[in-house]
N, CA and C atoms as a LAMMPS dump frame, in Angstrom:
ITEM: TIMESTEP
0
ITEM: NUMBER OF ATOMS
369
ITEM: BOX BOUNDS ff ff ff
-5.0000000000000000e+02 5.0000000000000000e+02
-5.0000000000000000e+02 5.0000000000000000e+02
-5.0000000000000000e+02 5.0000000000000000e+02
ITEM: ATOMS id mol type element x y z
1 1 1 N -439.574 346.542 -421.547
2 1 2 C -439.76 346.195 -422.956
3 1 3 C -440.093 347.394 -423.793
4 2 1 N -439.443 347.629 -425.143
5 2 2 C -439.502 348.638 -425.987
6 2 3 C -440.836 348.333 -426.603
7 3 1 N -441.615 349.688 -427.232
8 3 2 C -442.686 349.549 -428.008
9 3 3 C -442.63 348.582 -429.071
10 4 1 N -441.487 348.633 -429.987
11 4 2 C -441.556 347.67 -431.001
12 4 3 C -441.576 346.301 -430.463
13 5 1 N -440.905 345.972 -429.324
14 5 2 C -440.752 344.383 -428.758
15 5 3 C -442.367 344.099 -428.615
16 6 1 N -443.183 344.821 -428.252
17 6 2 C -444.509 344.804 -428.04
18 6 3 C -445.276 344.231 -429.263
19 7 1 N -444.989 344.95 -430.499
20 7 2 C -445.409 344.649 -431.466
21 7 3 C -445.018 343.185 -432.036
22 8 1 N -443.641 342.748 -431.692
23 8 2 C -443.398 341.473 -432.095
24 8 3 C -444.046 340.602 -431.403
25 9 1 N -444.086 340.883 -430.068
26 9 2 C -444.786 339.863 -429.163
27 9 3 C -446.11 339.597 -429.627
28 10 1 N -446.926 340.764 -429.933
29 10 2 C -448.356 340.487 -430.32
30 10 3 C -448.372 339.664 -431.651
31 11 1 N -447.416 339.556 -432.548
32 11 2 C -447.308 338.801 -433.603
33 11 3 C -446.783 337.442 -433.573
34 12 1 N -446.292 337.198 -432.221
35 12 2 C -445.596 336.03 -431.823
36 12 3 C -444.325 335.751 -432.517
37 13 1 N -443.525 336.837 -432.623
38 13 2 C -442.327 336.807 -433.069
39 13 3 C -441.057 336.947 -432.072
40 14 1 N -440.364 336.102 -431.925
41 14 2 C -439.275 336.279 -430.975
42 14 3 C -439.626 336.05 -429.546
43 15 1 N -440.938 335.72 -429.299
44 15 2 C -441.44 335.408 -427.915
45 15 3 C -441.05 334.286 -427.197
46 16 1 N -440.502 333.145 -428.075
47 16 2 C -440.118 332.075 -427.175
48 16 3 C -438.658 331.854 -427.362
49 17 1 N -438.175 331.587 -426.027
50 17 2 C -436.811 331.23 -425.871
51 17 3 C -436.469 330.029 -426.623
52 18 1 N -435.363 329.846 -427.44
53 18 2 C -434.965 328.511 -427.928
54 18 3 C -434.471 327.725 -426.958
55 19 1 N -434.727 326.374 -427.015
56 19 2 C -434.196 325.378 -426.023
57 19 3 C -432.831 324.996 -426.731
58 20 1 N -431.752 324.975 -425.928
59 20 2 C -430.546 324.754 -426.233
60 20 3 C -430.294 323.296 -426.051
61 21 1 N -429.365 322.791 -426.949
62 21 2 C -429.363 321.296 -426.746
63 21 3 C -427.795 321.151 -425.906
64 22 1 N -427.774 320.026 -425.28
65 22 2 C -426.478 319.841 -424.315
66 22 3 C -425.223 320.127 -425.144
67 23 1 N -424.295 320.892 -424.521
68 23 2 C -423.104 320.885 -424.893
69 23 3 C -422.408 319.51 -425.591
70 24 1 N -421.872 319.496 -426.725
71 24 2 C -421.386 318.149 -427.47
72 24 3 C -419.943 317.869 -426.717
73 25 1 N -419.745 316.483 -426.651
74 25 2 C -418.679 316.006 -426.097
75 25 3 C -417.379 316.357 -426.623
76 26 1 N -417.421 316.658 -428.048
77 26 2 C -416.055 317.076 -428.538
78 26 3 C -416.072 318.539 -428.541
79 27 1 N -415.149 319.327 -428.33
80 27 2 C -415.038 320.621 -428.336
81 27 3 C -414.936 321.24 -429.829
82 28 1 N -414.61 320.375 -430.934
83 28 2 C -414.706 320.947 -432.344
84 28 3 C -416.037 320.947 -432.931
85 29 1 N -416.856 320.048 -432.238
86 29 2 C -418.31 320.058 -433.103
87 29 3 C -419.31 320.973 -432.151
88 30 1 N -419.8 322.015 -432.917
89 30 2 C -420.65 322.914 -432.291
90 30 3 C -422.077 322.654 -432.861
91 31 1 N -422.926 322.913 -432.064
92 31 2 C -424.385 322.708 -432.548
93 31 3 C -424.888 323.515 -433.438
94 32 1 N -425.575 323.409 -434.339
95 32 2 C -426.013 324.22 -435.61
96 32 3 C -427.156 325.124 -434.753
97 33 1 N -427.14 326.269 -435.068
98 33 2 C -428.07 327.229 -434.638
99 33 3 C -429.534 326.67 -435.385
100 34 1 N -430.487 326.946 -434.326
101 34 2 C -431.943 326.636 -434.798
102 34 3 C -432.3 327.688 -435.659
103 35 1 N -433.079 327.182 -436.869
104 35 2 C -433.591 328.24 -437.829
105 35 3 C -434.762 329.026 -437.141
106 36 1 N -434.894 330.333 -437.56
107 36 2 C -435.816 331.371 -436.928
108 36 3 C -437.158 330.888 -437.597
109 37 1 N -438.203 330.432 -437.068
110 37 2 C -439.43 330.147 -437.761
111 37 3 C -440.064 331.67 -438.239
112 38 1 N -440.506 331.271 -439.617
113 38 2 C -441.288 332.526 -440.099
114 38 3 C -442.743 332.698 -439.566
115 39 1 N -443.053 333.78 -439.415
116 39 2 C -444.571 334.065 -438.746
117 39 3 C -444.909 334.599 -439.989
118 40 1 N -446.201 334.149 -440.413
119 40 2 C -447.312 334.718 -441.421
120 40 3 C -447.913 335.994 -441.103
121 41 1 N -447.352 337.166 -441.218
122 41 2 C -447.902 338.317 -440.736
123 41 3 C -449.036 338.667 -441.364
124 42 1 N -449.271 338.463 -442.833
125 42 2 C -450.285 338.736 -443.477
126 42 3 C -451.735 338.008 -442.99
127 43 1 N -451.428 336.933 -442.592
128 43 2 C -452.47 335.789 -442.323
129 43 3 C -452.92 336.37 -440.815
130 44 1 N -451.986 336.87 -440.122
131 44 2 C -452.371 336.841 -438.822
132 44 3 C -453.339 338.471 -438.863
133 45 1 N -452.684 339.2 -439.438
134 45 2 C -453.211 340.74 -439.499
135 45 3 C -454.649 340.555 -440.308
136 46 1 N -454.766 339.774 -441.095
137 46 2 C -455.979 339.892 -442.056
138 46 3 C -456.968 338.977 -441.258
139 47 1 N -456.855 338.088 -440.309
140 47 2 C -457.523 337.322 -439.591
141 47 3 C -457.942 338.296 -438.512
142 48 1 N -457.35 338.881 -437.966
143 48 2 C -457.571 340.219 -436.873
144 48 3 C -458.416 341.205 -437.469
145 49 1 N -458.194 341.716 -438.844
146 49 2 C -459.039 342.467 -439.613
147 49 3 C -460.362 342.299 -439.676
148 50 1 N -460.458 340.816 -440.123
149 50 2 C -461.757 340.446 -440.433
150 50 3 C -462.724 340.214 -438.906
151 51 1 N -461.978 339.988 -437.933
152 51 2 C -462.8 340.046 -436.697
153 51 3 C -463.203 341.316 -436.105
154 52 1 N -462.436 342.223 -436.778
155 52 2 C -462.552 343.62 -435.931
156 52 3 C -463.81 344.336 -436.478
157 53 1 N -464.757 345.011 -435.858
158 53 2 C -465.785 345.912 -436.237
159 53 3 C -465.351 346.782 -437.181
160 54 1 N -464.33 347.37 -436.879
161 54 2 C -463.906 348.464 -437.641
162 54 3 C -463.365 348.164 -439.062
163 55 1 N -463.431 348.908 -440.049
164 55 2 C -462.772 348.735 -441.32
165 55 3 C -461.424 349.269 -441.189
166 56 1 N -460.312 348.721 -440.773
167 56 2 C -458.96 348.976 -440.655
168 56 3 C -457.914 348.435 -441.704
169 57 1 N -457.351 349.503 -442.451
170 57 2 C -456.332 349.121 -443.397
171 57 3 C -454.888 349.218 -443.092
172 58 1 N -454.583 347.961 -442.299
173 58 2 C -453.216 348.06 -441.761
174 58 3 C -452.065 347.994 -442.918
175 59 1 N -452.326 347.773 -444.159
176 59 2 C -451.479 347.619 -445.138
177 59 3 C -450.801 349.031 -445.556
178 60 1 N -451.454 350.094 -445.237
179 60 2 C -451.268 351.442 -445.434
180 60 3 C -451.031 352.466 -444.199
181 61 1 N -451.715 351.896 -443.173
182 61 2 C -451.803 352.889 -441.954
183 61 3 C -451.225 352.495 -440.827
184 62 1 N -450.221 353.009 -440.179
185 62 2 C -449.552 352.822 -438.971
186 62 3 C -450.713 352.564 -437.948
187 63 1 N -451.568 353.596 -437.909
188 63 2 C -452.574 353.657 -436.924
189 63 3 C -453.412 352.316 -436.96
190 64 1 N -454.054 351.898 -438.005
191 64 2 C -454.651 350.71 -438.372
192 64 3 C -454.132 349.528 -437.707
193 65 1 N -452.468 349.455 -437.979
194 65 2 C -451.937 348.324 -437.662
195 65 3 C -451.817 348.321 -436.241
196 66 1 N -451.509 349.469 -435.671
197 66 2 C -451.679 349.307 -434.173
198 66 3 C -452.646 348.788 -433.434
199 67 1 N -453.756 349.394 -434.092
200 67 2 C -455.109 349.181 -433.335
201 67 3 C -455.436 347.67 -433.61
202 68 1 N -455.205 347.014 -434.904
203 68 2 C -455.409 345.668 -434.994
204 68 3 C -454.616 344.684 -434.05
205 69 1 N -453.394 345.295 -433.592
206 69 2 C -452.602 344.676 -432.523
207 69 3 C -452.984 345.052 -430.971
208 70 1 N -454.053 345.728 -430.912
209 70 2 C -454.513 346.219 -429.469
210 70 3 C -453.146 346.789 -428.944
211 71 1 N -452.678 347.885 -429.342
212 71 2 C -451.454 348.744 -429.033
213 71 3 C -452.063 350.033 -429.138
214 72 1 N -451.768 350.845 -428.144
215 72 2 C -452.058 352.355 -428.168
216 72 3 C -451.622 353.092 -429.664
217 73 1 N -452.37 353.5 -430.263
218 73 2 C -451.892 354.22 -431.585
219 73 3 C -452.437 355.789 -431.662
220 74 1 N -452.295 356.299 -430.3
221 74 2 C -452.396 357.725 -430.14
222 74 3 C -450.95 358.322 -430.814
223 75 1 N -451.105 359.772 -431.024
224 75 2 C -449.887 360.411 -431.586
225 75 3 C -448.691 360.331 -430.7
226 76 1 N -449.005 360.421 -429.34
227 76 2 C -447.781 360.254 -428.523
228 76 3 C -447.097 358.906 -428.543
229 77 1 N -448.035 357.878 -428.754
230 77 2 C -447.479 356.56 -428.633
231 77 3 C -446.605 356.438 -430.09
232 78 1 N -447.405 356.827 -430.979
233 78 2 C -446.462 356.771 -432.429
234 78 3 C -445.305 357.551 -432.329
235 79 1 N -445.324 358.628 -431.718
236 79 2 C -443.961 359.598 -431.651
237 79 3 C -442.934 358.825 -430.989
238 80 1 N -443.298 358.092 -429.968
239 80 2 C -442.62 357.344 -429.152
240 80 3 C -441.949 356.012 -429.836
241 81 1 N -442.839 355.431 -430.487
242 81 2 C -442.34 354.356 -431.348
243 81 3 C -441.386 354.897 -432.433
244 82 1 N -441.657 356.006 -432.934
245 82 2 C -440.654 356.559 -434.005
246 82 3 C -439.323 356.885 -433.619
247 83 1 N -439.513 357.47 -432.229
248 83 2 C -438.279 357.922 -431.504
249 83 3 C -437.368 356.456 -431.309
250 84 1 N -438.056 355.511 -430.762
251 84 2 C -437.436 354.175 -430.366
252 84 3 C -436.665 353.799 -431.719
253 85 1 N -437.382 353.766 -432.971
254 85 2 C -436.881 353.111 -434.356
255 85 3 C -435.895 354.283 -435.181
256 86 1 N -435.672 355.356 -434.461
257 86 2 C -434.672 356.224 -435.068
258 86 3 C -435.476 357.126 -436.092
259 87 1 N -436.469 357.569 -436.043
260 87 2 C -437.132 358.241 -437.221
261 87 3 C -436.189 359.62 -437.408
262 88 1 N -435.879 360.023 -438.702
263 88 2 C -435.12 361.215 -438.924
264 88 3 C -435.745 362.515 -438.142
265 89 1 N -435.358 363.212 -437.571
266 89 2 C -435.977 364.455 -436.902
267 89 3 C -436.609 365.221 -437.835
268 90 1 N -436.61 365.505 -439.183
269 90 2 C -437.161 366.258 -440.097
270 90 3 C -438.35 365.806 -440.386
271 91 1 N -438.66 364.351 -440.19
272 91 2 C -439.823 363.797 -440.348
273 91 3 C -440.707 363.674 -439.191
274 92 1 N -440.171 363.853 -437.772
275 92 2 C -440.883 363.943 -436.705
276 92 3 C -441.848 365.088 -436.509
277 93 1 N -441.565 366.333 -437.342
278 93 2 C -442.314 367.529 -436.999
279 93 3 C -443.622 367.517 -437.962
280 94 1 N -443.646 366.421 -438.791
281 94 2 C -444.693 366.354 -439.87
282 94 3 C -445.328 364.857 -439.755
283 95 1 N -446.421 364.96 -439.1
284 95 2 C -447.197 363.538 -438.442
285 95 3 C -447.444 362.974 -439.785
286 96 1 N -447.713 363.185 -440.935
287 96 2 C -448.111 362.504 -442.132
288 96 3 C -446.615 361.694 -442.623
289 97 1 N -445.716 362.634 -442.721
290 97 2 C -444.48 361.882 -443.292
291 97 3 C -443.921 361.034 -442.206
292 98 1 N -444.202 361.265 -440.748
293 98 2 C -443.665 360.35 -439.826
294 98 3 C -444.394 359.059 -439.843
295 99 1 N -445.555 359.099 -439.997
296 99 2 C -446.552 357.994 -440.084
297 99 3 C -446.029 357.148 -441.315
298 100 1 N -446.142 357.669 -442.466
299 100 2 C -445.52 356.864 -443.513
300 100 3 C -444.235 356.153 -443.325
301 101 1 N -443.284 357.011 -442.734
302 101 2 C -441.892 356.467 -442.6
303 101 3 C -441.949 355.295 -441.326
304 102 1 N -442.797 355.565 -440.385
305 102 2 C -443.037 354.766 -439.522
306 102 3 C -443.796 353.191 -439.868
307 103 1 N -444.773 353.401 -440.693
308 103 2 C -445.447 352.164 -441.418
309 103 3 C -444.418 351.308 -442.005
310 104 1 N -443.616 352.006 -442.71
311 104 2 C -442.715 351.224 -443.706
312 104 3 C -441.601 350.647 -442.855
313 105 1 N -441.284 351.299 -441.899
314 105 2 C -440.014 350.843 -440.906
315 105 3 C -440.65 349.842 -439.994
316 106 1 N -441.733 349.927 -439.455
317 106 2 C -442.246 348.7 -438.801
318 106 3 C -442.562 347.638 -439.487
319 107 1 N -442.918 347.618 -440.783
320 107 2 C -443.055 346.406 -441.643
321 107 3 C -441.583 345.757 -441.992
322 108 1 N -440.825 346.466 -442.195
323 108 2 C -439.362 346.176 -442.554
324 108 3 C -438.875 345.52 -441.282
325 109 1 N -438.824 346.125 -440.039
326 109 2 C -438.347 345.494 -439.042
327 109 3 C -439.12 344.21 -438.621
328 110 1 N -440.467 343.991 -438.987
329 110 2 C -440.933 342.977 -438.584
330 110 3 C -440.403 341.84 -439.469
331 111 1 N -440.306 342.204 -440.671
332 111 2 C -439.603 341.136 -441.799
333 111 3 C -438.051 340.648 -441.063
334 112 1 N -437.411 341.747 -440.832
335 112 2 C -436.105 341.418 -440.558
336 112 3 C -435.968 340.728 -439.11
337 113 1 N -436.997 340.414 -438.303
338 113 2 C -437.269 339.744 -437.082
339 113 3 C -437.901 338.425 -437.295
340 114 1 N -438.3 337.918 -438.472
341 114 2 C -438.819 336.639 -438.735
342 114 3 C -440.27 336.657 -439.305
343 115 1 N -440.609 337.913 -439.626
344 115 2 C -442.238 338.066 -439.985
345 115 3 C -442.191 337.75 -441.693
346 116 1 N -442.964 337.057 -441.994
347 116 2 C -443.074 336.89 -443.562
348 116 3 C -444.115 337.974 -444.084
349 117 1 N -443.499 339.273 -444.673
350 117 2 C -444.269 340.313 -445.138
351 117 3 C -443.819 340.334 -446.697
352 118 1 N -444.988 340.479 -447.226
353 118 2 C -444.776 340.439 -448.843
354 118 3 C -443.767 341.821 -449.3
355 119 1 N -443.09 341.643 -450.273
356 119 2 C -442.267 342.655 -450.863
357 119 3 C -443.152 343.747 -451.105
358 120 1 N -444.158 343.694 -451.811
359 120 2 C -444.892 344.988 -452.212
360 120 3 C -445.257 345.734 -450.742
361 121 1 N -445.384 345.24 -449.701
362 121 2 C -445.498 346.119 -448.436
363 121 3 C -444.254 346.814 -447.929
364 122 1 N -443.045 346.219 -448.512
365 122 2 C -441.706 346.765 -447.92
366 122 3 C -441.174 347.841 -448.983
367 123 1 N -441.643 347.87 -450.206
368 123 2 C -441.083 349.037 -451.212
369 123 3 C -441.883 350.5 -450.897
């Protein structure tokens, strides 16, 4: 399991395998794909932030986001995640730029996988 898959799993995104309906009797009728349920990422993270004794700002910090999800937020772990998500090499040498890119990219990928992430967090 990749680092990003762990993030999705912690948020309850894509963890459940869809149950497939039996094949239709007629070869011309195909079952409609099941809609992907949206996960309210903000509600989940705000709930975790409220319960956390640390004041964590997941909306702007990749470190705080990872901490809220109980995932290793060390520099080495963030570098591994950045590599997995294909961070441009020129950003990898500057931790601040890498972190900014990583935060935006993680939120965008969460949204692309069924997470309801507000537009203002994606811009």
